[in-house]
Structure formats: structure tokens, C-alpha cells
C-alpha positions in Angstrom: 5.5 -17.5 -1.3 4.1 -14.5 0.8 7.3 -13.9 3.9 9.3 -11.4 6.2 12.3 -11.0 4.5 10.0 -9.5 1.2 11.5 -6.2 1.1 9.3 -5.4 -2.4 5.8 -6.5 -3.6 4.5 -5.5 -6.8 0.5 -6.9 -6.9 -0.3 -4.4 -9.8 -3.4 -5.6 -11.7 -4.7 -8.0 -9.4 -8.0 -8.8 -7.4 -6.6 -8.2 -4.0 -9.1 -6.5 -1.6 -8.6 -5.0 1.8 -8.2 -8.3 3.8 -5.6 -8.8 1.2 -3.8 -5.9 1.9 -4.9 -6.4 5.5 -3.4 -10.0 5.1 0.4 -9.1 3.9 0.6 -6.1 5.9 0.9 -8.8 8.8 3.1 -10.6 6.7 4.8 -9.2 5.2 6.9 -6.6 7.8 9.5 -4.9 6.0 8.2 -4.2 2.2 10.1 -1.0 1.0 8.4 -1.0 -1.8 4.4 -1.8 -2.7 3.0 -1.4 -6.3 -1.0 -1.7 -5.8 -1.7 0.4 -9.3 -5.3 -0.9 -11.3 -6.7 -3.3 -8.4 -9.3 -1.8 -8.6 -10.6 -4.3 -6.0 -9.5 -2.1 -2.9 -11.9 -0.1 -0.9 -11.2 2.1 2.4 -10.0 0.4 4.7 -6.7 -0.7 3.0 -5.3 2.4 4.1 -5.9 1.7 7.1 -4.4 -1.8 7.2 -0.9 0.3 5.4 -0.7 3.1 7.6 -0.9 0.5 11.0 1.7 -1.8 9.8 4.2 0.9 10.6 5.6 0.9 7.3 8.4 3.3 8.1 11.3 1.9 5.9 9.0 1.9 2.8 9.8 4.7 0.2 7.9 4.2 -2.7 4.3 3.3 -2.6 2.4 3.0 -5.8 -1.7 3.9 -6.0 -1.8 4.3 -9.7 -5.2 3.7 -10.9 -7.2 3.2 -7.4 -10.2 5.2 -7.3 -11.2 5.3 -3.8 -8.4 7.6 -2.6 -8.9 10.9 -1.0 -6.9 13.3 0.3 -7.4 12.5 4.2 -5.9 8.7 3.0 -2.9 10.8 1.6 -2.6 12.6 4.6 -3.0 9.1 6.5 -0.5 6.9 4.2 2.4 10.0 4.3 2.4 10.8 8.1 2.5 6.7 8.6 5.2 6.2 5.9 7.3 8.5 7.0 10.5 7.4 4.5 8.6 8.0 1.4 10.2 9.1 -1.4 7.8 8.1 -4.4 3.8 7.7 -3.7 1.9 7.4 -7.2 -1.2 8.8 -7.6 -1.7 8.8 -11.6 -5.0 8.5 -12.7 -7.1 8.3 -8.7 
């Protein structure tokens, strides 16, 4: 189901982990919207996978409820996802 033509992916409240995000970034290089809210299995590496994916056209990223996010992670995401107009960090 996951392919290069997908531009929006909502996988909130799932048990995806860092390795899942690594695979998604490889298989979906054209994402514009990514919703990872309440994906509580995510660790520290998923931010690096997102930033390394060169999502320069991503404009919305929802990280609601991900407790592992740090200020440095937010900086990393903002530097790599330069088209972001919506970054949701509620309850992080």
C-alpha cells in the first residue's frame, strides 16, 4: 500500500517504531503531510530518519503526544523540512 505516490500519511495511534519510520521515509519520498500523533512506540531515531529524508516539500507534521521529542529534535526537523507551515507538538 505504501508507495512513492503517497503525499499524505496518517498513522496516528499505531504501534509504529523508529524502524517503521525509516522504512516509510524510503518508500514514501514525496510526503507532504505526516501524522504520527500518539505513536508511543517511537524512540529517538525517528527524528533523524525524517530529517535525512529530505522532505523539503512537507508542510504538515503532527507529533502530538510523542513524549520523546526534545527542543533539539524540533530544531532538526525545522532545518530539514523547510516548507513546514504546521508542526503540532501538543502534549509532548
